[in-house]
C-alpha positions, 0 to 999 in steps of 0.5 A: 122349107124347100131345099136349096136346089128346089129351083132350076139353075136357070133363075140364077141372077147375074154375076155379083159385082166386083166390089169387095166390101158392102161398106164401101159401096152402098148400091151393090149390097142392095142389088145383091139382096134384091137378086136374092129376093127375086130368085126366091120369088121365082122359085115360089118360096114363101114370104117367111122363107124369104125373110129368113134367107134375107136375115141369114145373108145379112148376118153372114156379111156382117160376121165377116166385116161387111165383105161381099159374099162373092169374095168368100167361099167355103171357109168363110161359110164354115166359120159363120156356121161354127159361130152360130153353133158354138158361140150362139148356141143355135138349134139344129133347125135354125143352123140348117136354115142358115146353111140353106140360105147360104147355099141358095145364095151361092148356087142360085144368086151368085151362080157358083157351083163349087165342090165346097158346097157338098163338103160343108157338114149338115147338122142332123136333126134330133127327133123330139117327142112333141108336147101333148095336152090331155083332153081335160087340159085342152078343155081348160085352155079353151075354157079360158079363151073367148071370141075369135081366139076360142074359135081359132083354138077350137079349129086347130084342135078339131082339125089338126090345122097348123096356125098359119093354115087356119089364119090363111083360110078363105070363105070358099075353103069352108064347105058346110054341105060336105062338112069339110075344110079345104087347106090350100097350099099347105106345107110343101105347097100341097092341098088337102081336105080335113073334116069340119067338126059339127061342133064348129058349124054354128060358130063358123057360120057366125064368124062368117056373118061378122066377117061379111059385114067387114068385107061389105064395108071394104067393098063399099069403100073401094078398098084394095081387097085381099092378096091372092096367090101367085099370078091370080091377081093379074089373071082374075083382077076382081077376085081379090075383092070378092066375098069368096076370097076373103079371109075367115079371120081378117084383121081389124084394120088395114096394113101394108102388103110387105111384097106389093106395098098395097094397103089391104086387109090381111089375115090375123097375125099369129103372134096375137093368137099365140099371146092369147093362148099363153095367157090361157095356159097360165090361167089354167095352171098348166105347166107344160111348154105348150104353144098353139101347135101343141093343139095339132099334136093333141089332135093327132094323139087323141085320134090315134088313142081313139083307134083311128088308122095312122094312114088316115091321121097322116092324111089329115095332118098333111105329112108326106111320109108316115114316119113323121106321123109315127112320132105320135105312136111314141107319145102313146107309149109314154109311161113305160109301154103300159108295163108295171114298174117293179117298184109298184109291184113291191109296194102292192105286194102283201106278202112278208118282206115287201117294202113298207108303205111310205109315211 
């Protein structure tokens, strides 16, 4: 998620209205949230970030009895964050997200640059070892998926894509000739290239044939096409209806675009695949707390186990810093760094005095 100061201060919205209560004047709160959305979109924040920041702003206002944020400052922000950590037991990542939302609200929307913004304590994230499935466990889960869900799971494990990156793939992003997949605007807005597994070439071609029929039906009906990033829809007005920009994993039905309000075909939602993955995990009898993102962790770990260079894995995953990729080297060292336990040494000692075998 972009830091609160990623957008220039010049996009700050006009000063907040003087009303002191959101409840007494229905108009101002909506204007404030609209200003927040406008500032986030000006900074090119993602829709998910926009929804999260609006959520935390609403929660902050409700926590303080519908007072307008312009009438509050550091003590109120600190009290809200303390409530999230102490009373609601929020994780460090959610706590930091709430803080970022409020700092953006005050710094970019209300135009307040006050000393208390730098004095608020920021929770330190704790590095956790990722959950990784063994190759036979991956195979067991894949074997319990079918159709589009199986192809999507194989793509995640075969390329290390994040689930949102896979769902947002467009036809033009798959290069069969170069055996490559181009990830556009991944995390941090960066592009990268990953391999196209030879195993997936035939299934992906079949997926595109099925999807082409969906695209042709939409084109014949004069549908609105698909959403395009940034201002491309205005610059290339017909691109959204073209085959090249169509989704590789489209929804079966049309839906309303949350930003423009246009009825168009969206890509698959993550929740649908996440539920299918959970069912497959349970059917395989795997007790690990795995999610679709676990396939990305497994991809990286298995590459390193097979001798791949960590810098190559870093590039494939799209990590800005190799220290992020280094977490997988810790996973490789599970089991005591290949050191034999002294208990096993005793149990295997044939000399007199060794521990007797367990009954």
